[in-house]
C-alpha beads as a LAMMPS data file, in Angstrom:
LAMMPS data file: protein, C-alpha beads

198 atoms
197 bonds

1 atom types
1 bond types

-500.0 500.0 xlo xhi
-500.0 500.0 ylo yhi
-500.0 500.0 zlo zhi

Masses

1 110.0

Atoms # bond

1 1 1 34.988 20.888 44.224
2 1 1 33.062 23.570 42.325
3 1 1 35.418 23.106 39.111
4 1 1 34.947 19.255 39.139
5 1 1 30.964 20.139 39.299
6 1 1 31.417 22.490 35.980
7 1 1 33.491 19.800 34.484
8 1 1 31.220 16.953 34.991
9 1 1 28.154 19.057 34.082
10 1 1 29.843 20.224 30.537
11 1 1 31.204 16.759 29.679
12 1 1 27.542 15.331 30.182
13 1 1 25.991 18.181 28.055
14 1 1 28.736 17.325 25.469
15 1 1 27.833 13.514 25.408
16 1 1 24.331 14.492 25.213
17 1 1 24.974 16.815 22.167
18 1 1 27.244 14.017 20.445
19 1 1 24.456 11.217 20.813
20 1 1 23.011 10.714 16.933
21 1 1 19.442 9.942 16.229
22 1 1 18.650 7.174 13.777
23 1 1 18.089 8.274 10.446
24 1 1 14.590 7.766 9.204
25 1 1 14.425 5.126 6.437
26 1 1 12.077 5.986 3.456
27 1 1 10.783 3.113 1.303
28 1 1 8.532 2.345 -1.768
29 1 1 6.898 -0.130 -3.825
30 1 1 7.794 -0.642 -7.242
31 1 1 6.033 -2.781 -9.819
32 1 1 7.225 -6.514 -10.435
33 1 1 5.085 -8.073 -13.057
34 1 1 4.896 -11.465 -12.928
35 1 1 1.344 -11.927 -15.332
36 1 1 2.421 -12.722 -18.908
37 1 1 0.830 -12.950 -22.153
38 1 1 -0.852 -9.461 -22.719
39 1 1 -4.154 -9.357 -23.914
40 1 1 -5.775 -7.626 -26.909
41 1 1 -7.733 -4.530 -25.519
42 1 1 -11.621 -5.305 -25.245
43 1 1 -13.289 -3.044 -28.115
44 1 1 -13.536 0.713 -26.693
45 1 1 -13.840 -0.204 -23.053
46 1 1 -12.372 2.503 -21.099
47 1 1 -11.704 2.697 -17.278
48 1 1 -11.604 5.793 -14.847
49 1 1 -9.539 4.786 -11.675
50 1 1 -10.589 6.795 -8.574
51 1 1 -8.425 7.257 -5.819
52 1 1 -8.439 4.773 -3.157
53 1 1 -10.401 5.801 -0.148
54 1 1 -8.545 4.468 3.023
55 1 1 -9.357 5.272 6.861
56 1 1 -7.747 8.149 8.427
57 1 1 -4.905 6.890 9.782
58 1 1 -3.722 5.047 6.817
59 1 1 -3.988 8.508 4.768
60 1 1 -0.084 9.147 6.093
61 1 1 3.178 7.753 5.174
62 1 1 3.696 6.007 8.557
63 1 1 4.653 2.327 8.462
64 1 1 2.226 0.828 10.931
65 1 1 2.481 -2.692 12.818
66 1 1 -0.868 -4.027 14.622
67 1 1 -0.644 -6.369 17.882
68 1 1 -3.443 -8.267 19.409
69 1 1 -5.533 -7.298 16.726
70 1 1 -6.250 -4.149 18.110
71 1 1 -3.339 -2.416 19.249
72 1 1 -1.790 0.067 16.582
73 1 1 1.685 1.781 16.382
74 1 1 3.883 3.041 13.837
75 1 1 7.891 2.662 13.667
76 1 1 9.838 5.605 14.680
77 1 1 12.526 5.638 12.157
78 1 1 10.833 4.009 9.230
79 1 1 8.291 5.308 6.538
80 1 1 6.530 5.295 3.058
81 1 1 7.730 7.450 0.515
82 1 1 4.139 7.510 -0.299
83 1 1 0.801 6.557 1.627
84 1 1 -0.569 2.918 1.344
85 1 1 -3.445 4.163 -0.979
86 1 1 -1.410 5.726 -3.773
87 1 1 1.344 3.026 -3.494
88 1 1 -1.540 0.451 -4.335
89 1 1 -2.820 2.559 -6.994
90 1 1 0.063 3.121 -8.730
91 1 1 1.010 -1.001 -8.748
92 1 1 -2.664 -1.684 -10.032
93 1 1 -2.526 0.753 -13.017
94 1 1 1.132 -0.576 -14.052
95 1 1 -0.516 -4.391 -13.868
96 1 1 -3.402 -3.160 -15.829
97 1 1 -1.351 -1.332 -18.540
98 1 1 0.843 -4.251 -18.563
99 1 1 -1.985 -6.595 -19.252
100 1 1 -3.882 -4.343 -21.982
101 1 1 -7.296 -5.260 -20.176
102 1 1 -8.808 -1.770 -21.360
103 1 1 -8.468 0.372 -24.396
104 1 1 -7.493 3.207 -21.990
105 1 1 -6.962 3.870 -18.506
106 1 1 -8.172 7.373 -17.211
107 1 1 -7.376 9.121 -13.933
108 1 1 -9.986 10.235 -11.734
109 1 1 -9.168 13.954 -12.583
110 1 1 -9.755 13.564 -16.255
111 1 1 -12.786 15.164 -18.000
112 1 1 -12.987 12.267 -20.464
113 1 1 -15.867 9.775 -20.519
114 1 1 -15.313 6.322 -19.245
115 1 1 -17.364 3.403 -19.812
116 1 1 -16.690 1.996 -16.315
117 1 1 -15.210 3.589 -13.064
118 1 1 -13.279 1.667 -10.328
119 1 1 -13.773 2.379 -7.216
120 1 1 -11.890 1.023 -4.049
121 1 1 -11.936 1.235 0.150
122 1 1 -8.665 0.445 1.813
123 1 1 -9.526 -0.850 5.337
124 1 1 -6.038 -2.160 6.646
125 1 1 -2.348 -2.021 5.588
126 1 1 -0.202 -3.155 8.362
127 1 1 2.613 -5.201 9.587
128 1 1 0.763 -7.529 11.683
129 1 1 2.058 -9.577 14.656
130 1 1 0.605 -12.836 16.240
131 1 1 0.811 -14.128 19.879
132 1 1 3.260 -16.736 18.812
133 1 1 5.799 -14.258 17.651
134 1 1 5.248 -14.382 13.921
135 1 1 4.396 -11.877 11.662
136 1 1 3.054 -10.538 8.266
137 1 1 2.146 -7.980 6.003
138 1 1 -1.680 -7.643 6.011
139 1 1 -3.921 -5.805 3.606
140 1 1 -7.614 -5.579 3.507
141 1 1 -9.507 -3.780 0.648
142 1 1 -12.503 -3.843 -1.353
143 1 1 -13.065 -3.056 -5.132
144 1 1 -15.893 -1.906 -6.843
145 1 1 -16.555 -2.072 -10.745
146 1 1 -19.308 0.863 -11.611
147 1 1 -20.996 0.897 -14.923
148 1 1 -20.597 4.733 -15.550
149 1 1 -23.697 5.208 -17.781
150 1 1 -26.282 3.090 -15.605
151 1 1 -24.435 3.851 -11.987
152 1 1 -24.958 0.327 -11.423
153 1 1 -22.335 -1.915 -9.798
154 1 1 -20.882 -4.498 -12.380
155 1 1 -19.032 -6.496 -9.904
156 1 1 -17.544 -6.087 -6.262
157 1 1 -14.400 -8.091 -4.739
158 1 1 -12.977 -7.849 -1.431
159 1 1 -9.364 -8.791 -0.853
160 1 1 -7.590 -10.047 2.361
161 1 1 -3.925 -10.355 1.440
162 1 1 -1.211 -11.790 3.915
163 1 1 2.541 -12.404 3.248
164 1 1 4.791 -13.726 5.969
165 1 1 7.652 -11.504 7.474
166 1 1 10.917 -12.632 7.687
167 1 1 11.963 -10.503 10.626
168 1 1 10.059 -8.676 13.452
169 1 1 11.248 -5.259 12.467
170 1 1 10.460 -2.386 10.075
171 1 1 12.660 -4.055 7.465
172 1 1 10.503 -7.294 7.883
173 1 1 7.358 -5.446 7.809
174 1 1 8.339 -3.470 4.637
175 1 1 9.253 -6.646 2.684
176 1 1 6.062 -8.590 3.716
177 1 1 3.876 -5.489 2.937
178 1 1 5.528 -4.928 -0.618
179 1 1 4.975 -8.785 -1.637
180 1 1 1.547 -8.408 -0.409
181 1 1 0.724 -5.413 -2.461
182 1 1 2.305 -7.071 -5.741
183 1 1 0.185 -10.027 -5.128
184 1 1 -2.826 -7.967 -4.811
185 1 1 -2.085 -5.740 -7.943
186 1 1 -2.096 -9.373 -9.579
187 1 1 -5.324 -10.843 -8.160
188 1 1 -7.358 -7.655 -8.661
189 1 1 -6.173 -7.644 -12.292
190 1 1 -7.219 -11.243 -12.918
191 1 1 -10.334 -10.659 -11.069
192 1 1 -11.086 -7.791 -13.692
193 1 1 -10.043 -9.921 -16.404
194 1 1 -12.673 -12.493 -15.498
195 1 1 -15.149 -10.250 -15.218
196 1 1 -14.339 -8.753 -18.951
197 1 1 -14.507 -12.157 -20.220
198 1 1 -17.371 -12.311 -22.989

Bonds

1 1 1 2
2 1 2 3
3 1 3 4
4 1 4 5
5 1 5 6
6 1 6 7
7 1 7 8
8 1 8 9
9 1 9 10
10 1 10 11
11 1 11 12
12 1 12 13
13 1 13 14
14 1 14 15
15 1 15 16
16 1 16 17
17 1 17 18
18 1 18 19
19 1 19 20
20 1 20 21
21 1 21 22
22 1 22 23
23 1 23 24
24 1 24 25
25 1 25 26
26 1 26 27
27 1 27 28
28 1 28 29
29 1 29 30
30 1 30 31
31 1 31 32
32 1 32 33
33 1 33 34
34 1 34 35
35 1 35 36
36 1 36 37
37 1 37 38
38 1 38 39
39 1 39 40
40 1 40 41
41 1 41 42
42 1 42 43
43 1 43 44
44 1 44 45
45 1 45 46
46 1 46 47
47 1 47 48
48 1 48 49
49 1 49 50
50 1 50 51
51 1 51 52
52 1 52 53
53 1 53 54
54 1 54 55
55 1 55 56
56 1 56 57
57 1 57 58
58 1 58 59
59 1 59 60
60 1 60 61
61 1 61 62
62 1 62 63
63 1 63 64
64 1 64 65
65 1 65 66
66 1 66 67
67 1 67 68
68 1 68 69
69 1 69 70
70 1 70 71
71 1 71 72
72 1 72 73
73 1 73 74
74 1 74 75
75 1 75 76
76 1 76 77
77 1 77 78
78 1 78 79
79 1 79 80
80 1 80 81
81 1 81 82
82 1 82 83
83 1 83 84
84 1 84 85
85 1 85 86
86 1 86 87
87 1 87 88
88 1 88 89
89 1 89 90
90 1 90 91
91 1 91 92
92 1 92 93
93 1 93 94
94 1 94 95
95 1 95 96
96 1 96 97
97 1 97 98
98 1 98 99
99 1 99 100
100 1 100 101
101 1 101 102
102 1 102 103
103 1 103 104
104 1 104 105
105 1 105 106
106 1 106 107
107 1 107 108
108 1 108 109
109 1 109 110
110 1 110 111
111 1 111 112
112 1 112 113
113 1 113 114
114 1 114 115
115 1 115 116
116 1 116 117
117 1 117 118
118 1 118 119
119 1 119 120
120 1 120 121
121 1 121 122
122 1 122 123
123 1 123 124
124 1 124 125
125 1 125 126
126 1 126 127
127 1 127 128
128 1 128 129
129 1 129 130
130 1 130 131
131 1 131 132
132 1 132 133
133 1 133 134
134 1 134 135
135 1 135 136
136 1 136 137
137 1 137 138
138 1 138 139
139 1 139 140
140 1 140 141
141 1 141 142
142 1 142 143
143 1 143 144
144 1 144 145
145 1 145 146
146 1 146 147
147 1 147 148
148 1 148 149
149 1 149 150
150 1 150 151
151 1 151 152
152 1 152 153
153 1 153 154
154 1 154 155
155 1 155 156
156 1 156 157
157 1 157 158
158 1 158 159
159 1 159 160
160 1 160 161
161 1 161 162
162 1 162 163
163 1 163 164
164 1 164 165
165 1 165 166
166 1 166 167
167 1 167 168
168 1 168 169
169 1 169 170
170 1 170 171
171 1 171 172
172 1 172 173
173 1 173 174
174 1 174 175
175 1 175 176
176 1 176 177
177 1 177 178
178 1 178 179
179 1 179 180
180 1 180 181
181 1 181 182
182 1 182 183
183 1 183 184
184 1 184 185
185 1 185 186
186 1 186 187
187 1 187 188
188 1 188 189
189 1 189 190
190 1 190 191
191 1 191 192
192 1 192 193
193 1 193 194
194 1 194 195
195 1 195 196
196 1 196 197
197 1 197 198
């Protein structure tokens, strides 16, 4: 009887050791430019981009979902390769470079003077679920264009971007947020282009 118990215990222990944990997938968002016809840069106008500020929870690489407008969770086996704020910044920089809106784009760490500064605050970057079972990528962000010399606001714009998800899982959330981020970079580029028009 003792040998049987030892055998059963050993079998259960080995079964537990052989259980594999799913690999964690890591996703990123790369620029896909749809805006065409690059513009000539405005005369000597330079822009400095400050890093997007985000709420504390979005400062991580976790892929978050939102249910019932208040309940936030994160997917266990899926995460971003970078923080949402950094991915948004990279796509916007790429979009601005593609359109040639400014004579130069300077990082926040640059000691060079820039005519304008772009600030931004990220409030939401979620795979958002609705009561009917549908879901979407949801981004909520505000941009401010500042005159570097006078420190006055040239323009401010709030963007609330959504993109439907094809599935109610992490893969669907990644896809929906990728599309939403592409749309955000295009819409914010158009907004800056409108401000810069004579």
